[in-house]
Residue, then its C-alpha position, 0 to 999 in steps of 0.5 A: m251122722a244122724a242122731d239115733y233116737f231108738p238105739l237097738k242094742e242087744n242085752t239092754r234093759f230099759e226100766y220105767k215107772f208107769t202110772s195110769t188111771e186104769f190101776e192104783g199104784t205105780a207099776k214097774i216096766c222093764i223092756d229088754i232088748v234080748s237080741v238084734k239081727k240084720k235081716a234083708g235090709k232091716l234090723v229086727a230086735q227081739a224084745k221082752m216087756i215085763f210088767e210088775l204091779r201086784d204080780s208080774h207078766t211078760t210079753e215078747y214082741i219085735i221091734t223093726r227098723d228099716a229104711k223108712w220106719l221104726t216100728t214096735a209090735d207091742g208097747v206099754i200104753t198102746g199096742g204096736r205102732r209106728e214110732f217114727p219115720l226114718p230119717v228123722k226130721e222135724d214136721a214129719k207127719w203120719s197117720e195110723d188111722p184114726d190117730i195122727s202123729e207129728i215130730v214137732s221138735l228135735s230140740d226139747k230138753v227133758s229132765i226125769k229120774a234117769g237124767k237130763f236129756a237135750k236135743c230130744m225128739k218130741i212127737v205129738t199124737m192126736l188120738a182120733g184126730g184130736d177128738g180122743g185125746k193126745s199123746v206126747r212122747y220123747y226120745a233122747p238121742g243115743t238113749g231112746y224112748i224116755l217119756e210119754e204122757y198119754t191122755s184119752q177119753d178113758k185113761t191118763c197114763e205116764l211112762e218115765l224112764i228110770s234107768i238103763s242097764k244090762i239084762p240081769e244074768v238070772v233073766k237071761k238064763n230063764k229065757k233058755 
């Protein structure tokens, strides 16, 4: 079976540290996969992103996996995007005007606070075709989105996975 580079598992929290030239300090980002449902040949996950710096704000959005794409309707560094085409294969290229993305490797090794990951998918996005900067992001098989380094004309950011856990009960109760 092919590696799952973005598992959609209900009741899962991904905690990241986020630095950006847009603010001072280090933000904590939690992305919670609240629920996952099958609908007409696709998986639809309800996600919640909690951004904590000096205060906290929450955004709810959807992640969709169909036969051709894994797509997020929102995100930390950029808004929604086509994360990658399915099935995953090296050298796959796609355009989300004006940006051009490519899966450049399925064998990268990444060592971050959350652990050491092998056989990672590396995607390079040339912002505005390369004129606007570059994003390099990594997805670990069986884990998901683990690291992104983003450099554009107006900002530089890094998002790094710190831990994966179940969504705390207190958070789930507040949802109802």
